[in-house]
N, C-alpha and C positions, 0 to 999 in steps of 0.2 A: 503495500499499500504504499503512494508515492504521497509525502506531502504536497500542500497546493500551491507552494512557491516551484516546486521540481515540475508540477502537473502543465502549470502553466505554462513552461520556455518552450519555444520553438526547436526544432532540430536545429534551427542557424546558431539559435542562443547556447545550445549545447556545446556546440562545434565551437563557438568563443569561449565558453565556458574554458572546453578542454585549451583551446590556442592557451588561455592565459596561465592554467594552472601548469601547462609543457614552458612556458617562458619562466616563471617562477622554478621551474625542477630543473632548468639547463642553468638559470643563472646562481642557484644553490651550488650545483656540480663544480660550474668553472669557476666560484669561491673558494671549493674546495680541493680544487685543482692548485690553483694559485697558492693556499694553503702550503700544500703537498709538494710543489715545487723548492719551497724554503725547509721543508723538513725533510726531504726525500736524501739529504746527504748519509743521516742518520738511517733513515729505513734502509739505505742500502747500505750500509755498516752492520747492520741487524741480521739483514740476509745473507750475506755473505759470511755468518758467523759459522753458520753452521758448516761450510763448507771445507772452511779453513778449521776448523776443530776436527773435524773427520779427520783429513786428510794429515793434520799435524799428528793426530795420533795415531793414527794406520802406521804411519812413519817412525816415528818413535817405538812403536811397537816391532817393525820390521827392522832394527837398526842392528847390527850383527858387533857393533860394537862400543864402549862408552868413554867419555874423557870425563871426569869427575876434577871438579874447582871447586876449592874454598875458599870464602873470602873471611878474613879475621876481621875482629875485632879493631884492628887499625886499618884496615880496609888494603891491608898487602892480600891480594891474590895467589894462593899456588896449589900446584898440582897436586890431588888427592891421591891418584891411581898413577904411581909413574908408569906402569906398563899401558899404559894409556897414551903414549906417545908415539907409540909403536904403530896407532891405530889413527894418525890424523891423515891420510890418507883415506879412509875407507868411510868417507860422511859416516862419522858417528854420530851416538848423541850425546848433548855437552849437558854434563847437569852439575848445575849450581848448589853450592851448601853453605851453611852459613855456620861459623865456626861454633864446634860442638853438636849440632845439628846431626842425626843422622838421615834424613829426608830433606832430597833436592826441593828449592821454593822457585826454581825456574828450569824447566828443558827446553832443549830445542837442537834443532838439527844444524851442522854443518852447511852452508853452505845452499842451505834447501831455499827454493825458491816460490813464489805466490801461486798461488790454486788456480787463480783467474787471471788470465789474459783477454785484450782487447784485439781482434781480428781485423777491426772496421775503421776508419775514422771516426766515423759517424756513432760507432757506438756508445762513448761515454753520455754523449746528448741523449739518445737514445731509450737508453736504459734509464736514464735519470725521468724522463716525459711519462716511461712505463710506472716508474714509483709514483711518481705523480698524480697518474690519472686512478691509481687503486688509492690510494688517500683520500682524492677526494670525494670518489665513491662512497670511499666507509663514511667520512666527514657528512656526507648529503644525504645519507641514507635517511633517518628522521625527516627532514623534509620532504624528499621525494615520497617516502609511506605517506605522509600527510595531506599532500597535496591528490595521492591516488585515492585516500580516503577520503578527501571534500569532494570529490569528482563522486563518487560511487554511494555514499550517504546516502542523496536525498532519497533513495530508492529504497532503503530501509528501513524496518519498522524501529522505535521509540527503543525495544528491549536488544536490539543490534547495533543500535549506534552507540552503545556503552561500550559497547567493545573498541572501541576507536585507539583510548590514552592506551590498554593493556598488549593490546595488536602493536602500535607504533613504538610502545617499550621495549616490545618483543622481539620485532623483530631490528629495531636498531642494537640491539644486544646479542641476538643470532649468529647476525653477517659477522661481526668480527668473531666470535666464539668457535665458529667453523675457521676462521683465517685463524687462527692463533692453534688449533688442534692441526692443522695443515702445515705450520710452521712446525711444531714439535713432530711431528712423525718425518719431516725434512729431516731434522736434526739425524733420528733416530735411522731413518734409511740408509742414508750419506756415509754415514759410521759404520752400519753395517755392509755397503757395498764396497767402501775402500778396503775391507779386511782383504778382497779378491787380489790387489794389486799385488806383485812380485817383483823380487828382487830389489835393487835401487831406482826402479823407474820413476820418473816425475812426472806426480798426478794436477792433469791442470785442465783446466774448462775455459771452453767460448762465455765470455762475462756475460754477454746477449742471450744467449743461450739458454745459461742456466737461470738469470735473471728472468726470462720469460717462464722459465720452467716454474719457477718458485712463486713467481705472482699467480698464474694461471691455477694454478695447485690449492692457490690462498681463494681466491675468486671462487673456484669451484666449491671448494669445501664451504664455504660464505654463503653462496648462491644457494647450495641445496639444504645447508644448516637452515632453512626458512622453510623446510617442507611443513613443521608443527601448524605453522601460519595457515598453511594451505590447507590443512586437513579441517582448522576448527573453522575457516571460511565456509568451505564445502557443506561443513553440518549446519551451517549459522543457515545459509540461505535454502538449505531444503535439498540440495544433490543428493547426498549420503547420510545415512544416518549412524550414531553411535556405535549402536549395537551392529551393527552393517559391520561397520568396521571393524570391529572388536572380531566378529565372529570370521573374516577376512584376513585375520593378520599375516597371513601366511601368503595369502598372495600379495599382499600388501610389501611386506620382506622381500619376495621375487621380483615387484617393482624398483626397488629402492637399488639393487644389487644392477639389477638393468642398467636404469640412471647411473650409478656408482662408475659402472662400466664405460657407460657413452662419457660419461663427465670428467672422470680422473686421466692429466696427460700422459700419463703411462701403461693403465690398461691392466696393468700385474694382478694376481689375486691378493696381494698381501696391503697394499693401495686400496684395491676394489671393498675389501671386509673393512680393513679403517675407515671408510664411508659409511660403510652399509650398518654396521653394527651400531656405531652412533646415531645414526638416521633412526636404527629401530627404537633405541630406547628413546628419544626425542618421540616419537610417533608414544611410544607408553603412556608420553607425560601429556602429551598431545589431546589422548585421549582421556585421561583424567579431569582437563578443562573441560571439555566438552561433556563430558558426564558432569560436571559441577556447573555449564550453562544451560545443559539441561532441567536440571532440578531448579536452577531459576527461571529459567522461561514457564516450567510449569507453575511453581506460586504464581508467578505475574499470572498467568490468565486462571490461574482458584479466584486471585484475589479480585482482577478485572468481572470475573461472572459474580463474585458477591457481591458487587457493587454496584449489578446493573439493577435500574427499576422493577419492583417485581420479586425480585429475588428471593426475599425473605417471603413473599406470598406464598413463594411453591413448598414451601418448607411445613 
C-alpha cells in the first residue's frame, strides 16, 4: 500500500527522483574516493603487509645457515657465533640479540629483496587509484544505502519502513566486515603458499596484479556479506517466508557455494569454503532476525485488529 505522496507521483516524477538520488550517490562516492586518495598510501602499506610477512617468514624458515650478532649494553656489536663467518656467502638469516638475551629481537635475510615489483610505468598511479576507489566505496556505503532506501520506501508499509535504520547500519557494517575477513584470509593463504618455494629462489609479485587480486577479493567478500540484508528484504516484501528459507537451508548453502565459486578470484576449494561457511552463519543470523520481525508484524496486526471499530462488539 503506497503513501498518497508516492501514489500521486507520475512516471516522469519518479524518474526525476531517481536522477536526484543517483546524483547524491555519485557525489558521495566521489567525495569518498577523494578522501581515499589521501589515505591510499597507508591502505597500500596495509595491503602489502601480508605478502611481505609471508615471504619473509618463508625465507627465514628456508635459510640453511644463521649468523648471530649481539648488541651489548655499550652499543658494541659482536659476532655471537663465530662459525657463522663461513656462511656469509650463503645468504643466511641474520639474528640480532640484545646482551644476555636468548631470543633474537630482529631477524632478517642478507641481500633480501622486496616481494613486490612494478612492471609498468603507470602501475604506481593505477594501484593508488584502485585503492582510492575501494576506500571511497566503503566510506560511501551508508549514503548509497540511504538513497536506495529513500527511493523504495514510499512503496512500503509503515511497519516495513521501520527497518530503514537497522538495515542501513547493518549494511554499513557487513561490507567492511567481509573485506576484513578477506584480508585475514589473504594473510593466511599467502603464508601457506609461500611454504612451497624451493631453495634460495626470490619470490616476487607484480604489484598491480597482487593489489588487484587483494582488492577484488575484499570487494567480493564485502559484497557477498550483504547477503543477510537480501534475506531480510525478501521476507519483508513477501517473496519468500522465513519458514520456507529455514526448510530449504541446504539448498541455500548450495546456492552460496555456487556464488562463492563465481565471485572468488581464485575459485579454489579453500577460498570457496572460506566464503561459503561464514555466509551460512550469517544466513542463520538473518533467519533469527526474520523470525523476530515476523513476531513484530503479528503483534502489529493483532493491535490493529483490536483497535478497529466494532472489534469489542464481536466479543
